Structure formats: C-alpha cells, structure tokens
C-alpha positions in Angstrom: 131.7 66.7 97.2 132.1 70.4 96.5 130.3 72.5 98.4 129.0 75.5 96.5 129.8 78.9 98.3 128.0 81.5 97.3 129.4 85.4 98.7 127.6 88.5 99.1 128.7 89.7 95.8 128.0 86.4 94.5 124.7 86.3 95.4 124.0 90.4 95.8 123.2 91.4 91.9 120.9 88.6 91.1 117.9 89.4 93.7 114.9 92.0 93.6 112.9 92.5 96.2 109.7 91.2 94.6 111.4 88.2 94.3 112.2 87.0 98.1 109.0 89.0 98.7 107.9 86.0 96.4 110.0 83.4 98.1 109.0 84.5 101.6 105.2 85.1 100.4 104.9 81.2 98.7 107.3 79.3 101.2 104.7 80.2 103.9 102.1 78.0 101.7 103.8 74.7 102.8 103.1 72.5 105.5 104.4 74.4 109.2 108.3 75.3 109.9 109.6 73.0 112.6 111.8 76.0 114.4 115.2 75.5 117.0 116.5 78.7 118.1 119.3 79.4 121.0 121.0 81.8 122.7 124.0 82.7 124.5 124.4 85.4 126.2 127.7 87.2 127.6 126.7 91.1 129.0 125.4 93.5 125.9 126.9 89.8 123.3 124.8 87.3 122.2 125.8 83.7 120.3 122.1 83.2 118.3 121.7 80.0 116.3 118.3 79.2 114.6 118.1 75.8 112.2 114.5 75.0 110.5 112.9 72.6 108.7 109.9 73.4 106.0 109.0 69.8 104.4 109.4 70.2 100.5 111.6 73.0 101.2 115.0 71.9 102.6 116.6 72.8 106.4 118.7 75.5 107.3 120.7 76.8 110.3 122.3 80.7 110.4 123.8 81.0 113.6 124.7 84.9 114.2 127.2 86.4 117.0 126.3 89.7 117.8 128.8 91.8 118.9 127.7 95.8 119.5 130.5 96.6 120.9 132.6 95.8 118.1 131.4 99.1 115.4 133.9 101.2 117.7 136.6 99.2 116.9 135.2 100.1 113.0 134.0 95.8 113.0 131.1 94.8 111.8 128.6 94.1 114.9 127.4 90.9 113.5 129.2 88.4 112.1 127.8 84.4 111.6 127.3 81.7 108.6 124.5 79.3 107.2 124.3 76.2 106.2 121.6 75.1 103.5 120.1 71.6 103.6 118.5 69.4 101.4 115.4 68.3 102.3 115.7 64.7 100.4 119.2 63.7 101.1 119.8 66.1 103.8 123.6 66.5 102.4 125.0 70.2 102.8 124.4 71.9 99.2 125.1 74.7 99.8 126.8 77.5 102.4 125.7 81.1 102.2 127.3 84.5 103.3 125.8 85.3 106.1 124.7 88.6 105.7 123.2 87.9 102.0 120.6 86.4 103.6 120.0 88.4 106.3 120.7 91.6 104.3 117.4 90.3 102.1 115.2 88.5 104.7 114.9 91.1 107.4 114.0 93.9 104.8 111.9 91.4 102.8 110.0 89.9 105.9 109.0 94.1 107.0 108.3 94.6 102.9 106.1 91.9 103.1 103.6 93.3 105.6 104.3 96.4 104.6 102.7 96.0 100.9 99.7 94.7 102.9 99.1 96.4 105.9 101.2 100.1 104.6 98.7 102.7 102.6 99.9 101.6 98.8 100.2 106.1 98.6 102.4 106.2 101.6 104.3 109.5 100.8 106.2 109.9 103.2 108.6 106.8 104.9 110.8 107.3 108.1 113.1 104.9 109.0 115.0 105.2 113.0 118.8 104.1 112.9 121.1 104.1 110.7 122.7 101.1 110.6 123.1 98.6 107.6 119.5 97.3 108.2 118.2 101.1 107.3 120.8 100.7 103.5 118.8 97.7 103.0 115.4 99.3 104.2 116.0 102.2 102.1 116.9 100.5 98.8 113.1 98.2 99.4 111.5 101.1 100.0 111.9 102.7 97.0 111.2 99.8 95.0 107.5 99.8 96.5 106.8 103.3 97.2 109.0 105.2 94.3 107.2 108.7 94.8 108.0 108.4 98.8 110.5 110.6 100.6 112.6 108.9 102.6 113.5 110.4 106.4 116.3 108.7 108.7 116.4 109.8 111.9 119.4 108.4 114.5 120.4 109.2 118.4 124.0 109.5 116.8 123.3 111.9 114.4 126.3 112.1 112.4 125.5 108.1 111.6 122.5 109.7 109.9 124.3 111.8 107.9 126.4 109.9 106.7 124.1 107.2 105.7 121.7 110.1 104.1 124.9 111.0 102.1 125.6 107.6 100.4 121.6 107.8 99.5 121.0 110.7 97.3 116.9 112.3 98.1 116.9 110.8 101.6 117.1 113.9 104.2 118.3 113.8 107.5 115.5 115.0 110.8 116.8 116.3 114.3 113.0 116.1 116.3 112.0 112.4 116.6 108.4 113.3 117.3 107.5 115.8 115.0 109.4 113.7 112.3 107.5 110.9 113.5 103.6 112.9 113.6 104.6 113.1 109.3 105.5 109.8 108.3 102.9 107.2 107.2 105.2 104.5 106.7 107.4 104.6 110.6 110.4 101.4 110.3 112.1 100.8 113.5 115.8 99.3 113.4 117.7 100.3 116.3 119.7 97.9 118.5 117.8 99.8 121.6 116.5 97.9 125.1 114.5 100.7 125.8 111.3 102.3 123.7 112.8 104.9 121.2 109.3 105.0 119.9 105.7 106.2 121.7 102.4 105.8 121.5 101.5 109.1 122.1 103.3 110.4 118.8 101.8 108.0 115.9 99.1 109.0 113.6 95.9 108.1 112.7 96.1 105.9 109.6 100.1 105.2 110.2 101.8 101.9 109.7 104.6 101.2 112.3 107.7 98.1 110.6 109.1 97.2 114.6 112.5 95.0 113.7 115.3 95.9 116.3 114.3 94.1 119.2 115.3 90.2 118.7 116.5 89.5 122.8 113.5 88.6 125.8 115.3 92.4 127.1 114.4 94.1 124.3 111.6 96.7 122.9 111.5 99.5 120.9 107.9 100.7 121.1 106.0 101.8 124.4 103.1 100.3 125.7 101.3 103.0 124.5 102.3 103.0 120.9 101.0 98.9 120.9 97.7 99.9 122.6 97.0 102.4 119.0 97.2 99.8 116.6 96.4 96.1 115.1 99.0 94.3 115.9 100.3 91.5 113.3 104.0 89.1 113.6 105.5 87.7 110.6 105.6 84.2 113.5 104.0 83.3 116.3 105.8 81.0 117.7 108.8 82.4 117.3 108.2 86.3 118.7 105.8 86.3 121.7 106.8 84.5 124.0 111.1 85.0 122.6 111.2 89.2 121.7 111.1 92.1 125.1 108.6 94.0 122.3 105.6 91.8 122.7 106.9 89.5 125.6 107.3 92.5 128.3 103.5 93.8 127.3 101.9 90.0 126.9 103.1 89.5 130.3 102.5 92.5 132.4 98.8 92.3 130.9 99.5 95.5 128.6 98.0 93.4 125.3 96.7 90.2 125.2 97.7 87.0 123.1 94.0 88.1 121.2 95.5 91.3 120.3 98.4 89.4 118.0 95.4 89.6 114.9 97.4 87.4 112.6 100.9 85.8 110.9 102.2 84.7 107.9 100.7 81.4 107.8 97.4 83.4 108.0 98.2 86.4 105.4 95.1 86.4 104.0 94.1 88.2 107.0 97.0 90.7 106.7 94.4 93.6 105.8 94.0 97.4 107.0 90.3 97.7 108.2 90.2 101.0 107.6 91.7 104.2 106.4 92.8 105.6 109.7 93.8 102.1 111.7 97.0 102.0 112.5 98.7 98.9 112.2 101.8 97.9 113.5 104.5 94.8 112.7 106.4 93.3 115.0 109.1 92.1 112.2 111.6 88.8 113.9 113.0 86.8 111.3 113.2 83.4 111.9 115.2 80.3 110.8 112.3 79.8 109.1 112.5 83.2 106.6 116.1 82.2 106.5 115.5 78.7 104.7 112.9 80.5 102.8 115.1 83.5 101.8 118.3 80.9 101.2 116.7 79.0 99.3 115.7 81.5 96.9 119.6 82.7 97.3 120.0 79.3 96.2 118.1 78.8 93.6 118.9 82.6 91.5 122.3 81.0 91.7 122.0 78.0 90.3 120.0 79.0 87.7 122.7 82.6 87.1 
C-alpha cells in the first residue's frame, strides 16, 4: 500500500480558518479522546510525542523535536512528523507534514476560543511574539476580525519589524505595558519560561490568549493576571497537570481547579458573562486536536 504524503504545499492552500474551527468544534461532539503524552528533556531541548484515539475519527501520533537554539543557526526550532491511522482497521492512512498540522491546529485552537470569548467588535489585537505562530495568528485574526488593527511586540524588536514588514497593515509596539492596556485581545505566543504578561496591565473587557507555554516550567502570564480573569482551557486533561501556566499556580494555591470554567468538551459554557470581565484561554494543543485537524486536512486533500 502506498501511503499518501501530504506536504505543507499540498495542504496549506486548500484549508480555511473557518473550516478548521468547525472541525475542532465538531470533533468535541464525539466521544472524549484517549490521549497519551511523552516528554523527554535535555537542557532546553524537548522531544514531545503525542498520541490520540477518538472513536469514529481515527488515531494520530505526532512527534516533535523542539530545539530553541536552532534559530541562531537559521534552522527551524521545531521539527517532527504526524501519522494518521484508520479507526476501523488501524492501517496508516497518511503521513502529514508536521508544520502543516501545527500551523492550523495551534492558531485554530485559539481562534475558536476567541470567537466565543472576545468581544465580537474587537478593534485592537496585540500579538506578543514574532515567530511562526504569530504569523499564523495574523492570518487567522484577519479572517475573524477583518476591521481590527493588529500590533506586534517581541523582546527582539528586529524580529517583530521583519514580520510586520511581511504583513501589510501590521504595526510594531515599542512599549509592552502600554500596548497591552490598549488591546481588546492579547495573544501570547512566546517560548518564555517567565511571565511576560502582568496582571497590573490588564483592562476590563479584554480577552487573553495564552499559547506559548507547553512545559511544566513555562509560563507567559503572572499570578495577578490569572486572578483577574475567568479561565478556560482547550482540555483539562492536557493542561492542568502538565503545563506550568496552570500547574504552577494550582500547586501554589493562587488558583483552584474550580477556577477553570470549561474546556472544549463543555463548549456551550464558552461564554462571556459581561462586557467588563476579562476572559483567559490556555491553548494546550493536545494530541486530540492534532487528530481532529489532521482528519480535516486529509478529508480536504481527498476532496481536492
């Protein structure tokens, strides 16, 4: 059997942000996923293997290598591969480019939450970070909020300037606290282990999207930020005990499990209770989301 191999170039142009958001919403109507994660560490390097099985949808295994120092050698910091298997026979159905799945899963995950939790008339979006995820967010937010002004901030301003130059209409902020205070939506997509977003900067009515932290020692928002907002996650199973963003403040008693309002298996609870409240979403990006997005990619590829 010849296994289809779907490259980034084969798949990227046949997908849409609405399509991937719909796939994620529909996927969470199915039986809850069985998920297995394995992490191996050497210094700041990570080998991450994630697997998921959803009845009726299939199985997926995605393995990623995360080597942050690669950026200094002009090499991708993240590499990997995903295998998609049939739920009926267990046979492999496709090998799908890791970067294709990750792009659409990561940004789509946050966009789905933002579509429910942010003010629909949001006019100012701040993206903290200037890597590949930030580039995907620019594309996705433009589809979701076409009238909004998008602003970038990055510790290394040259990186933000470069991304802004590739994205007409996007500007770069010089002062992070001021940029946060002005934004309706704040999306963090960094590789930081220490908080870059502070609660004292947050304003009533904002939606906060936290993407970057994926290890137990990583955080993007400080304790004060988490105390200020109502917290939502894509999956309790893959965030609360695994990612420092929530694992650390839960362990110290800053927040409690009861402060987590809902995950995507209770999607109807993704609502804003008032115009003034601050909503916070932690994007954990579990393997079940990779499976949902991979099935969407495979279906679109077959149809095309």
